[in-house]
TORKOL-4160 file (C-alpha; in steps of 0.2 Angstrom, whole numbers, padded with zeros to 4 digits, m for minus):
216
<pt num="1" X="m0159" Y="0043" Z="0146"/>
<pt num="2" X="m0172" Y="0049" Z="0134"/>
<pt num="3" X="m0185" Y="0036" Z="0139"/>
<pt num="4" X="m0190" Y="0034" Z="0121"/>
<pt num="5" X="m0192" Y="0053" Z="0118"/>
<pt num="6" X="m0182" Y="0064" Z="0106"/>
<pt num="7" X="m0164" Y="0067" Z="0110"/>
<pt num="8" X="m0159" Y="0083" Z="0118"/>
<pt num="9" X="m0149" Y="0097" Z="0111"/>
<pt num="10" X="m0135" Y="0092" Z="0122"/>
<pt num="11" X="m0136" Y="0074" Z="0116"/>
<pt num="12" X="m0136" Y="0080" Z="0098"/>
<pt num="13" X="m0121" Y="0091" Z="0100"/>
<pt num="14" X="m0112" Y="0076" Z="0108"/>
<pt num="15" X="m0116" Y="0065" Z="0094"/>
<pt num="16" X="m0109" Y="0078" Z="0082"/>
<pt num="17" X="m0093" Y="0080" Z="0092"/>
<pt num="18" X="m0091" Y="0061" Z="0092"/>
<pt num="19" X="m0092" Y="0061" Z="0073"/>
<pt num="20" X="m0080" Y="0075" Z="0071"/>
<pt num="21" X="m0068" Y="0066" Z="0083"/>
<pt num="22" X="m0069" Y="0049" Z="0075"/>
<pt num="23" X="m0067" Y="0057" Z="0057"/>
<pt num="24" X="m0052" Y="0067" Z="0063"/>
<pt num="25" X="m0045" Y="0052" Z="0072"/>
<pt num="26" X="m0045" Y="0041" Z="0056"/>
<pt num="27" X="m0037" Y="0054" Z="0045"/>
<pt num="28" X="m0024" Y="0061" Z="0057"/>
<pt num="29" X="m0017" Y="0045" Z="0064"/>
<pt num="30" X="m0021" Y="0034" Z="0049"/>
<pt num="31" X="m0021" Y="0046" Z="0035"/>
<pt num="32" X="m0003" Y="0042" Z="0029"/>
<pt num="33" X="m0003" Y="0023" Z="0028"/>
<pt num="34" X="m0001" Y="0011" Z="0014"/>
<pt num="35" X="m0014" Y="m0001" Z="0009"/>
<pt num="36" X="m0009" Y="m0015" Z="0020"/>
<pt num="37" X="m0007" Y="m0004" Z="0035"/>
<pt num="38" X="m0024" Y="0004" Z="0031"/>
<pt num="39" X="m0032" Y="m0014" Z="0033"/>
<pt num="40" X="m0024" Y="m0016" Z="0050"/>
<pt num="41" X="m0028" Y="0001" Z="0055"/>
<pt num="42" X="m0047" Y="m0002" Z="0050"/>
<pt num="43" X="m0049" Y="m0015" Z="0064"/>
<pt num="44" X="m0039" Y="m0005" Z="0076"/>
<pt num="45" X="m0049" Y="0011" Z="0074"/>
<pt num="46" X="m0066" Y="0002" Z="0074"/>
<pt num="47" X="m0061" Y="m0006" Z="0091"/>
<pt num="48" X="m0054" Y="0010" Z="0098"/>
<pt num="49" X="m0069" Y="0021" Z="0093"/>
<pt num="50" X="m0082" Y="0008" Z="0097"/>
<pt num="51" X="m0089" Y="0018" Z="0111"/>
<pt num="52" X="m0088" Y="0035" Z="0101"/>
<pt num="53" X="m0097" Y="0031" Z="0085"/>
<pt num="54" X="m0104" Y="0017" Z="0075"/>
<pt num="55" X="m0095" Y="0013" Z="0059"/>
<pt num="56" X="m0106" Y="0004" Z="0046"/>
<pt num="57" X="m0102" Y="m0014" Z="0045"/>
<pt num="58" X="m0095" Y="m0014" Z="0027"/>
<pt num="59" X="m0080" Y="m0006" Z="0019"/>
<pt num="60" X="m0066" Y="0002" Z="0029"/>
<pt num="61" X="m0066" Y="0017" Z="0041"/>
<pt num="62" X="m0058" Y="0027" Z="0027"/>
<pt num="63" X="m0074" Y="0025" Z="0016"/>
<pt num="64" X="m0086" Y="0036" Z="0026"/>
<pt num="65" X="m0089" Y="0054" Z="0028"/>
<pt num="66" X="m0099" Y="0064" Z="0041"/>
<pt num="67" X="m0117" Y="0068" Z="0038"/>
<pt num="68" X="m0119" Y="0081" Z="0052"/>
<pt num="69" X="m0137" Y="0085" Z="0050"/>
<pt num="70" X="m0141" Y="0066" Z="0051"/>
<pt num="71" X="m0127" Y="0063" Z="0065"/>
<pt num="72" X="m0121" Y="0048" Z="0056"/>
<pt num="73" X="m0107" Y="0042" Z="0045"/>
<pt num="74" X="m0112" Y="0039" Z="0027"/>
<pt num="75" X="m0101" Y="0032" Z="0012"/>
<pt num="76" X="m0091" Y="0043" Z="0001"/>
<pt num="77" X="m0099" Y="0033" Z="m0013"/>
<pt num="78" X="m0115" Y="0042" Z="m0010"/>
<pt num="79" X="m0107" Y="0059" Z="m0016"/>
<pt num="80" X="m0099" Y="0053" Z="m0032"/>
<pt num="81" X="m0107" Y="0064" Z="m0046"/>
<pt num="82" X="m0110" Y="0058" Z="m0063"/>
<pt num="83" X="m0098" Y="0061" Z="m0077"/>
<pt num="84" X="m0100" Y="0069" Z="m0094"/>
<pt num="85" X="m0086" Y="0070" Z="m0106"/>
<pt num="86" X="m0083" Y="0086" Z="m0114"/>
<pt num="87" X="m0075" Y="0084" Z="m0132"/>
<pt num="88" X="m0059" Y="0093" Z="m0134"/>
<pt num="89" X="m0054" Y="0092" Z="m0116"/>
<pt num="90" X="m0035" Y="0088" Z="m0115"/>
<pt num="91" X="m0033" Y="0070" Z="m0109"/>
<pt num="92" X="m0022" Y="0075" Z="m0094"/>
<pt num="93" X="m0035" Y="0087" Z="m0088"/>
<pt num="94" X="m0049" Y="0075" Z="m0087"/>
<pt num="95" X="m0055" Y="0070" Z="m0070"/>
<pt num="96" X="m0067" Y="0056" Z="m0069"/>
<pt num="97" X="m0076" Y="0056" Z="m0052"/>
<pt num="98" X="m0073" Y="0041" Z="m0041"/>
<pt num="99" X="m0074" Y="0037" Z="m0023"/>
<pt num="100" X="m0056" Y="0042" Z="m0021"/>
<pt num="101" X="m0057" Y="0058" Z="m0030"/>
<pt num="102" X="m0072" Y="0063" Z="m0020"/>
<pt num="103" X="m0064" Y="0058" Z="m0004"/>
<pt num="104" X="m0047" Y="0067" Z="m0006"/>
<pt num="105" X="m0055" Y="0082" Z="m0014"/>
<pt num="106" X="m0066" Y="0083" Z="0002"/>
<pt num="107" X="m0050" Y="0082" Z="0013"/>
<pt num="108" X="m0041" Y="0095" Z="0003"/>
<pt num="109" X="m0056" Y="0107" Z="0003"/>
<pt num="110" X="m0058" Y="0105" Z="0022"/>
<pt num="111" X="m0040" Y="0108" Z="0026"/>
<pt num="112" X="m0039" Y="0123" Z="0014"/>
<pt num="113" X="m0055" Y="0130" Z="0022"/>
<pt num="114" X="m0046" Y="0129" Z="0039"/>
<pt num="115" X="m0030" Y="0137" Z="0032"/>
<pt num="116" X="m0020" Y="0121" Z="0036"/>
<pt num="117" X="m0005" Y="0116" Z="0026"/>
<pt num="118" X="m0008" Y="0100" Z="0016"/>
<pt num="119" X="0003" Y="0087" Z="0008"/>
<pt num="120" X="m0004" Y="0073" Z="m0004"/>
<pt num="121" X="0008" Y="0059" Z="m0006"/>
<pt num="122" X="0006" Y="0044" Z="m0018"/>
<pt num="123" X="0013" Y="0034" Z="m0033"/>
<pt num="124" X="0017" Y="0043" Z="m0049"/>
<pt num="125" X="0002" Y="0045" Z="m0061"/>
<pt num="126" X="m0013" Y="0042" Z="m0049"/>
<pt num="127" X="m0020" Y="0059" Z="m0052"/>
<pt num="128" X="m0014" Y="0070" Z="m0037"/>
<pt num="129" X="m0010" Y="0085" Z="m0048"/>
<pt num="130" X="m0027" Y="0085" Z="m0057"/>
<pt num="131" X="m0036" Y="0082" Z="m0041"/>
<pt num="132" X="m0028" Y="0097" Z="m0032"/>
<pt num="133" X="m0029" Y="0109" Z="m0047"/>
<pt num="134" X="m0048" Y="0104" Z="m0050"/>
<pt num="135" X="m0052" Y="0106" Z="m0031"/>
<pt num="136" X="m0044" Y="0123" Z="m0030"/>
<pt num="137" X="m0051" Y="0129" Z="m0046"/>
<pt num="138" X="m0069" Y="0124" Z="m0043"/>
<pt num="139" X="m0069" Y="0129" Z="m0025"/>
<pt num="140" X="m0060" Y="0146" Z="m0026"/>
<pt num="141" X="m0075" Y="0156" Z="m0024"/>
<pt num="142" X="m0083" Y="0147" Z="m0010"/>
<pt num="143" X="m0066" Y="0146" Z="0000"/>
<pt num="144" X="m0062" Y="0164" Z="m0005"/>
<pt num="145" X="m0045" Y="0159" Z="m0011"/>
<pt num="146" X="m0033" Y="0164" Z="m0025"/>
<pt num="147" X="m0024" Y="0148" Z="m0031"/>
<pt num="148" X="m0006" Y="0149" Z="m0037"/>
<pt num="149" X="0003" Y="0134" Z="m0045"/>
<pt num="150" X="0021" Y="0130" Z="m0046"/>
<pt num="151" X="0031" Y="0115" Z="m0051"/>
<pt num="152" X="0048" Y="0110" Z="m0043"/>
<pt num="153" X="0062" Y="0101" Z="m0053"/>
<pt num="154" X="0079" Y="0094" Z="m0049"/>
<pt num="155" X="0087" Y="0111" Z="m0053"/>
<pt num="156" X="0075" Y="0122" Z="m0042"/>
<pt num="157" X="0084" Y="0132" Z="m0029"/>
<pt num="158" X="0079" Y="0141" Z="m0013"/>
<pt num="159" X="0082" Y="0158" Z="m0022"/>
<pt num="160" X="0070" Y="0153" Z="m0036"/>
<pt num="161" X="0057" Y="0147" Z="m0024"/>
<pt num="162" X="0058" Y="0163" Z="m0015"/>
<pt num="163" X="0057" Y="0173" Z="m0031"/>
<pt num="164" X="0042" Y="0163" Z="m0037"/>
<pt num="165" X="0032" Y="0165" Z="m0021"/>
<pt num="166" X="0036" Y="0184" Z="m0020"/>
<pt num="167" X="0031" Y="0186" Z="m0039"/>
<pt num="168" X="0014" Y="0180" Z="m0035"/>
<pt num="169" X="0011" Y="0192" Z="m0021"/>
<pt num="170" X="0007" Y="0211" Z="m0021"/>
<pt num="171" X="0018" Y="0223" Z="m0011"/>
<pt num="172" X="0007" Y="0231" Z="0003"/>
<pt num="173" X="0022" Y="0240" Z="0011"/>
<pt num="174" X="0041" Y="0239" Z="0009"/>
<pt num="175" X="0043" Y="0223" Z="0018"/>
<pt num="176" X="0025" Y="0216" Z="0018"/>
<pt num="177" X="0017" Y="0206" Z="0004"/>
<pt num="178" X="m0001" Y="0202" Z="0002"/>
<pt num="179" X="m0013" Y="0193" Z="m0009"/>
<pt num="180" X="m0015" Y="0202" Z="m0026"/>
<pt num="181" X="m0034" Y="0199" Z="m0025"/>
<pt num="182" X="m0042" Y="0209" Z="m0011"/>
<pt num="183" X="m0052" Y="0198" Z="0002"/>
<pt num="184" X="m0044" Y="0182" Z="m0005"/>
<pt num="185" X="m0030" Y="0171" Z="0003"/>
<pt num="186" X="m0017" Y="0165" Z="m0008"/>
<pt num="187" X="m0015" Y="0146" Z="m0009"/>
<pt num="188" X="0001" Y="0140" Z="m0016"/>
<pt num="189" X="0000" Y="0123" Z="m0024"/>
<pt num="190" X="0018" Y="0115" Z="m0027"/>
<pt num="191" X="0019" Y="0100" Z="m0039"/>
<pt num="192" X="0033" Y="0087" Z="m0038"/>
<pt num="193" X="0038" Y="0093" Z="m0021"/>
<pt num="194" X="0051" Y="0079" Z="m0019"/>
<pt num="195" X="0061" Y="0084" Z="m0035"/>
<pt num="196" X="0074" Y="0097" Z="m0029"/>
<pt num="197" X="0091" Y="0091" Z="m0027"/>
<pt num="198" X="0098" Y="0086" Z="m0010"/>
<pt num="199" X="0114" Y="0096" Z="m0004"/>
<pt num="200" X="0129" Y="0088" Z="0004"/>
<pt num="201" X="0122" Y="0088" Z="0022"/>
<pt num="202" X="0106" Y="0079" Z="0017"/>
<pt num="203" X="0094" Y="0094" Z="0016"/>
<pt num="204" X="0084" Y="0101" Z="0001"/>
<pt num="205" X="0085" Y="0120" Z="0002"/>
<pt num="206" X="0069" Y="0124" Z="m0007"/>
<pt num="207" X="0059" Y="0112" Z="0005"/>
<pt num="208" X="0068" Y="0120" Z="0020"/>
<pt num="209" X="0062" Y="0137" Z="0014"/>
<pt num="210" X="0044" Y="0131" Z="0013"/>
<pt num="211" X="0046" Y="0123" Z="0030"/>
<pt num="212" X="0052" Y="0139" Z="0037"/>
<pt num="213" X="0037" Y="0148" Z="0030"/>
<pt num="214" X="0025" Y="0136" Z="0037"/>
<pt num="215" X="0032" Y="0137" Z="0055"/>
<pt num="216" X="0033" Y="0156" Z="0055"/>
């Protein structure tokens, strides 16, 4: 009870932890839902987190990011930058900032910064590739990363996948590979992850190899 006085450092810290928890709750439990399910989850999350954080009374729980200094949730829309077209830019490389690009760029950046594997799923042609490439390129210095891109196809094999990954690394010792850029972590971006053919037992060897790397 502050009795009308300013909040204590403990209370401020608790409010920040509550914000972090609510944001993580939304994007961990509800991050991989379709539009219809997101609408249902919105009501569920608002009720479940009512005692933790106050979501604004508009939009959905997915529409807000954390303002830690202000200890509140603010719309992603507030962070959408202006757009200036650069003549000569290839059409497929143009990224017009929207609420969605700001939202998912923020999520990718946050997860990469924490060195967590990240998977973006969605319909063909919605801009996932451009969004990830743009985020990694523009944030490479601030995140101390060395982005590497690869694209899977129906003919991609596990041997080709291993060769591709190893070719982007530098030999440190006979059996140890490291980043070719000192002080920077290699971030491997794989496009069309679902493309490799499935073998007779239902597995996809290139994806199984990636899974093994992630669990080691």
